[in-house]
N, C-alpha and C positions, 0 to 999 in steps of 0.2 A: 469383446466389443467389435462391431463392424467398423471398417475404415470409412473416413469421410474425405471429400476433396478439399482443395485449398479454399475455394469460395465459401463452402460450408463452415470450414474451420474459422475463417475470419469473422463470419456472421455470428458464430457461437462465442468467439473471444470478445467481441465488441462490447457487449453489455457488462460482463464481469470486469473488464479493464476500466471501462468508463466509471462504474460505480466504486471500484476499488480506490481510485484516485480522488474522485469528487467527494465521497463520503468521508474519506480521510481528512480532507480540508475542512468540511463542514464540522467535523468533530473538534478541530482546533478552535473554531469560532464558538461552538457551543460551550466548550470548557472555559474559554476566556470570559464569556458572558457570566458564567457561574462564579468566576473569580474576581469579578468587578469591572471588566472591560466590555462594554456593549457595542464597540465599534463595528464588529463583524455583523452583529444582528441588525444594527441601524442601516447597514449597507446591503442587507438582504442576502448575506453569505451563509447564514445558519439555516440552510435548506438542503433537501435532498434533490432539488431540481438541478440536474447536471449542467444545464445551460448557464447557470450562475457561476460555475467554476471552470468550465472548459477553456483550455488553451488549445486551439486546433492542432498545433505542432506537438506540444508537450503532453497532452492528454490522450491523443489518438495516434498520430503518426509515429512519434518516437517510441512509445511503449511497444507497439506492434512490431516495429522494425528491429528494436533491440532484442525482443524476445525471440523472434524468428531467426535472427542472425547469431545471437549469443546464448540463448536459453535463459537470459536474465531480463527481468522487467525493470525498465528505467524510464521515468517520465515525471511529469509535474502538472499541476493545475495552477490556476491563478492563485498566488499566495493570499491567504486570509490576513487582512490588516489587523494588527494588534497594537494597542497603545499601552505600553508597559507602565506608563504613569498612572493608569487607572487600576492597576492590579494592587491588591492589598499587601502582598509580599512579592515584589517583582521577581526575584531570583527563584524562589520556590515555585511561584505560580507559573512562571515561564516553563519550568520543567514539567509541571502537571499539564499545561497546555500542549507541550510537545508530545507527552505520552498519550494524550487523547487520540492522536491520529493512528499510531500503531495499535492502540487498544481497539479502535473501531475496525481496523483490518482483521484483528483476531476474531472479533465477534462476527464479522461478515464471513470469514472462512468457515466458522462453525455452521452458520446458516446455509452457506452453499453446500457444505457437507451433508446437511439434511436434505437439500434438493437432490443430491446424488441418491440418497436412500429412497426418496420418493420415486425417482426414475427406475431404480432397481425393482421396487415393489410393483411397478406398472409394466415391467418388461415383457411379461408373457401375455398380457392382455391388450396393451396399447403401445406397441413399440414405436409407432409414429410420434408419440408424445414422449415416451420414456427415453428414447435415444438422445434427443436434444437436451432434455433435462439432465441426464447423466453427464453429457459432455460439457454443458454450460456449468453445471455444479462443479465438475472437476477443474475447469478453467478458473472458476471463482475461488476455489480453495487454493489453487496454486498461486494465482496472481496476488491474492490478499496476503498469503504467507510470504511471498517474495517481497512485497512492498513493506510489510511489517518488519521483516528481518533487515532489509536494506536500510530502512529509515532509522533503525536502532543502532546502526553503525556509528561509533563515536567520532564523527567528523562534522564540523559545521559546513554547510547550513542544515544538515540532516537533524532529525529530531533527537537522535542519540547524542549528537554534538551539543544540542541545547541542554540536555539532561546533564552531560558531563560538565558543561560550563557552569551549571548551577551548583554542582557538587564540589568543584574545585575551590580552594581558597581564593579570595578575591584577587590577590596579586597574580596568581597563576591564571585565573579566569580572564583577566585583562589581556595577558599575553596570548592565551589560547584564542580569544575572540578576534585577534588580529589576523589569524589564519583564514578567517571566513571568506574573504575575497578570492582565495585560491582553492577553496574547498571543492568546488565543482570541477575544477581542472584536475585536482588530485583524484577525485572520484572517477572521472572518465578514464584517467590513466590506469587506475587500479582495475577498472572494468575491462579495458582494452587488452591489458597484459594477462588477464586471467587470475590475478592475485585476489581480487574481490570475490570471485566465484569460489576459489579454494578456501578462503576464510569463512565464507557464509554458508556454503553448501551443506556441511554437516548439521548446522542448526536448522536450515530449511527442511532437510529430510526428516529430522527429528520432530519438528513441529507438524509437518504433514502427517506423519505417522500417528499423531495424537488426534487427528481430525476424523469425523465420521466419513466413511467412504474413501479412506486413504488408499485402499487397494485399487480402486477405480482410477484415482488420480495417477498412481504409479503406472498402471497399465496403459492408460491413454497417452501419457507424456513420456513413457519410457524411463522413469526414474529408478 
């Protein structure tokens, strides 16, 4: 693959990062709607329109900065509002709503992998189009896998923490939920000390290897 400059890299990264985070949030709202809570739909949050989900700092600035500085994707969109009182089985359904976000990232990673394949197919005839497709597809695979694996980490307020909270006995779930106000602080500490990367990197690499175009992702990002 030919090398690209920093400005080109940021332009290529922007769209995959934007949709990796916003589609993740829309999936939460979509799942909640199917499980009885239409709050997100009523507020226009079950949409692929990024403008409905963007937090300028959490959706754009922080993900790009953390990825370029640490190699890890960390960011957030506007939280999708969910009223658990409307869910048919609140504990079970909150776990399913939580899983919808990482599930959407997995699906997007596969789609971006197919974009890589299209880029490779066009490489010898239309490189002006093929190169951006291959790079954007690789970024899409990487960022969606990063976001999926990170969100499955069993720590509140991450999706993995929501799932664990639903699986724990009620007495333990109550105690575990009390840790949520400190979850973001713990997550940042784990990220800053490199512990989070050590724990999640093997699963990230394994998941990327299962994606279409995995070799291109590894080549471009030096994995």
